[in-house]
N, C-alpha and C positions, 0 to 999 in steps of 0.2 A: 460566651458562645453566642454567635449571631445567626439568625435564621434569615435567609434570603427568600423573598417571594418573587416569583416571576409573574409579571402582569400578563394576563391572557386577554387580549383585545377581543377576540372572537367570543369568549365566554361573557365578557362584559357587555358586548353588543347584544348577545342573545338574552341576557338577563334584563337589560333595559327594554328590549322588545317585548319580552314576556310580561314585565311589569306594566308596560303601556297597554298591552292587550287586556290584562286583568282590570286595569283602571277603566278602560273604555267599556268593558263589559258591565262593570259596576255602575258607571254613569248611565248606560243604556237601561239597566235594570231600574234605576231610580226614576227615570223618565217614564218607563212602562208602568211602574207602580203608581206614579202620579196620575197617569191617564186612567188606570183602573179605579183609583179612588174617586175620580170625577164621575165614574159610572156607578158609584155606590157599591162596589164589589168589596166584601169584607176581606180582611187580611188573610184569614185562613184559606179562603177560596183563591185569592191572589197567589199565595204560596203554592197551593196545589197546582194551579194552572201553569205557574212558571217553574215548578220543580225546585223550589227554594225552601229553606228552613223557615218555619213560621215565626220564630223569634226574630230572625233577621228582617223579615218583611214587616213585622210589627214595629221594629225600631225605625225602619225607613218611613213607615206610615206616620209615626209620631213626629219625626223630624220634618216631614212634608207639611203636616198640619201646623207645626210651629212656624214654618217659613211661608205659609200661605197655602192655598188649596191647589194651585197649579204650579208645577215646577217647570221653569224654563231651563234651557240647557245650562245657562250660567249659574242658576241656582242649584242645579244638580251637583256641580262641583263643590259648592258649599256643604251640601248634605253629605257628599262623599267624604270630605275632609272631617266632618263631625263623626262619621262612622269610623273612620280610621283612628281618630283621637279617642274613641271609646266614650263619647258623650252620650248621655241618656239618663 
C-alpha cells in the first residue's frame, strides 16, 4: 500500500516565512540581551523587562560571555545556532 502526499506550496511558503520570523526575533533578542549586559543589567531583570523565561535569558547571557562581551549581528547568529543545538 502506498501513500501519496500532495505538496502544498502555500503551506511550505508560510512555514518558511514563520521560521524566518522566529529566527529573526531570536537574533534580535540576543542583540538586545547583549546591549543590556553591557549596561550591567542582571539576567533576572532582563528577562522581566523583555517578558522572557529567566533560564533562556541566562543561557543567552552565558553564551554571550563565552563569545565576548558585545555581540555583533554576525555573532548573534553563532549564539542562535548554539541555542538551537542545545549547547550549554
